[in-house]
N, C-alpha and C positions, 0 to 999 in steps of 0.2 A: 828469126822465122817470121815470115809475113802472115798476117791474120786476114782472113776473108770472112766477112759477116754476111750471112744470108738471112734476111727477115722474111718471114712467111705470114701472110694475113690468115688468121684462123677464124674469121667471122663466119657465120652460117653460110653465106653465099659462096665464099671461097672454098670452104670445106666441101660443099655440095658439088663444086666444079673441079675438085681434084687436088686441093692443097695438101692433103695428107699423103697422097701418092708422091708428090714432089718432095715432101719431107723424107719419105722412105728412100727415094732415089739419092738424095744428098747424103743420108746416113750410110747407104751402101758405098758411096764414093769415099766417104771418110774412112771406111774399113779398107779400101783399096789404095789409100794414100801412099803407103810404102812401096807397093808394086808399081805405082805410076810415077814414083820418084818426085812427089810433090813435097816441097819444103814450105808448105803453107798450112796453117792451122785453119780449119773450116769450122766456123761457129754458126749454129742455127739458133735463131731467135724467133719465137712465135709471138705475134702481135695481134691483138684483138681487131685492130683496124688500121690498114695502111691506106692513105688517101681519104676520099670523102666517105661519109657513112653509108650512102647508097651507091655502090659501085658494081652492081650486078652485071652490067654489060661488059665490064673490064675484068671481071673475076676469072681466075684467081690472080691476086696481086702478090708479087714477090719483089724484094729489093736485094740486089747483090752489090755490096759495097756502096750503098746509097743510090744505085741506078734502078729505077722502077721498071719492072717488066709487067705489062698488062696482058691479060689473056694467056698467062704463062702455062707451059706444059713442061713435063719432066725433061724432054729433049732440049728445049730452049734453055732452061735453067742450067742443066748439066753442061751444055756447050759453053755457056757464059762462065761457069765456075772453072771448068777445065781450061778454058782460054786464059783466064786470069791467073790460075795456079801455074800453068805451063810457062808463063812469062818469066817466072823465077828460074825455071830450068835453063832457059836460054841465056840468062844473065850470069849464070854460075860459071 
């Protein structure tokens, strides 16, 4: 089973700009994993700071398998996670 790591910056700036909403979206996706036929384990890691210490203009910051997403929103992150997870379905 493939493992997908989603790192979410939880500094004050990122939390104020929606990081917690993104975490909730990913958690809901983890619950739908069986229905979506994902053969991928989704792991969420909360990190105090991704990138430079003052990254207010780029907040919230999210990394999906090491790829940094600046000014992230739930839709962008979910599309990235679903895209990576669905690659496994095509290869089966």
